[in-house]
Steps between C-alpha positions, in 0.01 A plus 500: 500500500428135435161405365231376741383142496807350336643352817761772533559740785345840457832677555810461288796346677732636232455852364672683212709717732615215726877451498619167366722414802214571741263289291734202462604507867134493605372269225789273387291330229491826304868452415402228252275745314784751471730222377247409234516851356877541490642532852622140530836488673528880520426785735605323819269269697219755533547697178603861430359771725242620248118500494288237327382750238863570405564129451193468279611789278864391476417139418210583267235319703143640518471641851161345575616159382806523722296614800257211457781245496686661789189516717422138426853404604472720810183320606678168457773621735242600761328164470814319606643434158846624410665650809863528392666697222687282253783694340753280324645684200683298236789631292249560218303729732805715571693466175530877475756498784802344324425681174461845656801447727723378216391777263559780749835354607608475136417867445676615817826303475553515124232620259427851623838538673696409188281736300584781743873424485495485119304825476744669738800394290332615180387829651831592662712411195260673263500201266148388596396202283852403388702583811492134606472174305146470370475145630505644850185696418342189352568322830312774686211504252446124501531477878231764553260416217560127461569442868346745746186589303430142392554358850260753654245427226535126558452533874193719457348284226546172688356653816225731374358357178360183663342716771350733241324188368412355844712203406838346587843504339550202272835324442639672808827306492569623147423853618758467775755337265491804273663714771848339516499454123441869437742617768776271370436603142510873573817461709679306226400744227592804709842348573554422132413855397811623675691333216262504203446687281866604490583872547542642150485879549802711589330634813365176645828309539521382864816556701530125561460260209350157553554199278186292533282592199457144368403345832292807582299440185427143609417602857276784389317285246429245773366784714266622227366148450432458873305827497294384202428171679389682816273730301355202313409346837350834604278512192391136542412539869298819444319354198406179683397691813270737311351218294438287810330793675241510220418863574601696188525878524557755221842598639623139464585564134731787597676271746548231236622756246751634754623148571533444126731801465702383801545152352600640161744743661660214695539305177645805325736552793666166422550583133611858561753408766670267252460756221661771712779273620691526172497880469854622423470844334287816530300434184403152613412641842250744348352233274456248779498648849384851409219377280367214713550593864217756490241256356597241763453752781175627345364145499600451864400841636193585291376180338528308827526727805287798390234282337482284814464812714219634282326162509528431872407860587159437341435252781719629780441876516117506490471231768787613722419872495148532364602669176271477198495164325564560127248361248569184303565693176795673665659163579470403132647834397798450730565152364491602134680834521775391740601209281472704181730761656745228600517360148565846356777575747679166478493492120592866446800548728735234350420635154577856610830458685746383229442789256291743711207510256253719685202350322550191715543708813161657427339156538673460835365844590146391408535205737600732784214735414256210529644412841463860614138509390426173680662628819286815499191294422574247774538769763170655389318168487612406852439852636841442658534849645142515620377411846634171635302292749821408677819695566816318602874515452486331158262742328759776449731254322225371272390848396858622457573196282240608246631856509842362405335298223364825359843665529682206344271455202483878447880509490497219248251683282715816524815315390492622134456859621794460737719372216393793284570761767839355599607422144567132571403207281461288814557561871597203717462715810144602415404139419638383836321785680155429360546128565589559864199726540300189413707236678617678816186715507196313372597133543708530817254723687215269403695203638578687821138614534336164442748312720464751784123453475470122478795377709363621837159354416650164406722499808220591739653836591277805542603731214413803715776401743769470233755753379340764277799476261494874439880519505527221243233673290690830499836339425367288214323790332773757565770261380314414183431866423865593554617210287273591208585870511871436549541242226291698250697820565826305465454546125534874554730555798760298690389604850171312460687170519572564867127535568434171325786337692346590836146412392566128471604470864197701613273252321695207639452635854125513439502139381695397812241661729215328317681165502577525871133560575402210274741260670381608845135436414578161344695403814211616719260294290715191546504555875125548511443181303746306716374620835134523404506845656307809408653748259473781750814513716422599861768687687301691764144430609302823495130588527491493117645145470242255365411207731498264200856602417617422856328162500638410158851597611 
């Protein structure tokens, strides 16, 4: 209730439970207030079909402050002020579209599909890691980690971080330029990996021999440089945007640390590609590829992706779902311990691989143990499996992602025990299994969850009217479980390879279903923006159809 004697009406024109489309349709001037707090160019002309209180929580605006501003704008509309809704999104307002579309397409047509094909060949032949040229696996790894994951992170960061700060994306043209640079770079490197490093094991000789190693080295090096350039632009744009917003938050340091690991990994990718390009015997392979591929992937998957997820979740999960907001000391703990763990892991593994000195592997194990402890602590701090204020299709993915993080890090911690029980000095199958628990479980499900949450909101589509994605959820989890079990058991029995072979295609099918839904929502958002229509599609008019929806249509 407004205060008496201040020239305001006694009744509120805008209330906490009022839906945004109803409010904007009735009081067009309120759209400017929503734009001020992060909705600019998004949500369709009248905004997502959510209540005002939801918007305040998601965008971290005090509810009373938002209500005061919205009611003031509503009164202006009634007094003959703004009578039309101005919705003119720029490419900076919808920059998530090309990034999300390109990333998902890359995963569907090559990254995840090639991984499934490679896994099938390895599983059926029983050769696993060395059944095909190792460069083919490097092509898959770089496409998924350096391509798909980075593109999705770029799209989210360019779109969401300015809105977290109630600001705007800076250097938008540089942000857009990073997309073709990264795509071109990943494509060139993936192509080159079909030729370098050369097959040097008896079992990984391809049926058809190619004769392009020298040119492939040049092409691949160019690709790695283009990726580094794109990531440099990414870092610059995010840094300038956050600085210009002038609204520092504790989680910012985790974001900057994650970007630091990404930039360093892109630089290392250039050097390592050249370093690996001259491998010509098994001993050199172990010294170069075997010792340094794992640290590169750790920097990409954990230093960058996992640290970014932990950092953004501090802001995203409490405001999107009403989970507990962790205290400031926990943010500091995450920053220090994550980066300490990364240093231990990246230093220890290259020292361990050449001679298998287990003292070095113990340091790697300590790093994984720290990650496991942080994951448990983060779940507890967020109260992630407690009561959520909102339940939607994305929540199951987000919770499952952290379950996979627990599984993956626990598998990593159990690695020495596995080696002891199986009598192996080192298991390539077990290493690949625990890594895919983290990549295809934790990181991938988090990407699917966040994108399935934010994309309908940004497009102006009611998330309650979208596909629940239960089939994709089951396929992704079932496929990852089968892959991990199958590849781990491949050390003990040959039949397990068949299970692993099928698992890759199950996961790929789940990715296809998610990508198809993503593309459909992006296309719907484009149509809404172009037509200026409401997000709710009307097929039949029934007694339950809203009058505002008919008028807007």
